[in-house]
N, C-alpha and C positions, 0 to 999 in steps of 0.2 A: 708554277707547274711543269714540272722535269717530266719531260718525253722521254723514257729509257726504249732505244730501241729494239724490234720485234727478231728482226735481219739475222739470219743464223748461214755457215758457209755452206753451199749445198756440193756433196760428197760426189754426185753423180756427173752425167753426161752434158757439158751446158745446153747441148741442143737437144734434152731430154720432153717429150712434151707437155705441157702446162698445165695437162689433168694430172699428170703423176709428180709435182713436185710440191713440196709443202707450204703450206703459207707463211712460211719465215722465209720460203728467199723470194718472198715478193716485194717491193717497193709499201705499194700500196696493199698487206694482206687482206683485206677486208674483199676487197674488189675485184683479188687476184692478179692487179694489171703492174707493169714493168718488173716482167724478173730480174733477178743481180744475182746470175747465177755465175758471171768473170764481167774483165775488165770489158767487152767491149758491149754490153750489159746494163753494164751500169752509167757508162757514158750515152747512150742509149737512153736510159732512163732521165739522165739529166735533161739531155735535148728535148725529152717528149713531155714533162712535168707537169708542163703548163695546160698540154691535150688533154687531161684527164680529166672527167666530165663528173658534176655532181657529187663533190666530195667535201668535207666538211673544210675548215681551219684544223681543226686538230689531227684530218686523216692526213694533211696536208703535213704537219707536223712531223707526225710519227713519220711517215714518207720521207720527209728530204733526214731525219734520224738515221734510216734505214740505207739511204743512198750514203748518207756521209758513213757511214760501218762501213759497208760492200767497200766503196773507194777506197780506203786505209787496209783494208782487208786485201784488194788487186792493186793495191799501188795505183787508184785514181785520185790523183788532185780535185778534188771540189773547193771551186775558189768563193763559190755563195756561202752569204754569212749566214743567208735564213730563205727560207723557199719562196720569201716574197722577194728574193733577188732574182727568182728561178723564172716570174713568169711576167 
């Protein structure tokens, strides 16, 4: 089953409060975890991917796709082939 990313670029300030960000700005939108508002946040989401707890494999699939999409947009190379390579 193909997982389509839900991430969309956020055009406000990268340091906006989490509460003001749309769900589409997060790697894990249901948990509102790991905002992807700029290249630094994408790198942080990659580094912290395995620290997100109480999520399903499907949610990790979606988060990985969102990180890849944001990485492409911000010019951050995601070397992992899949989320299991990030844990």
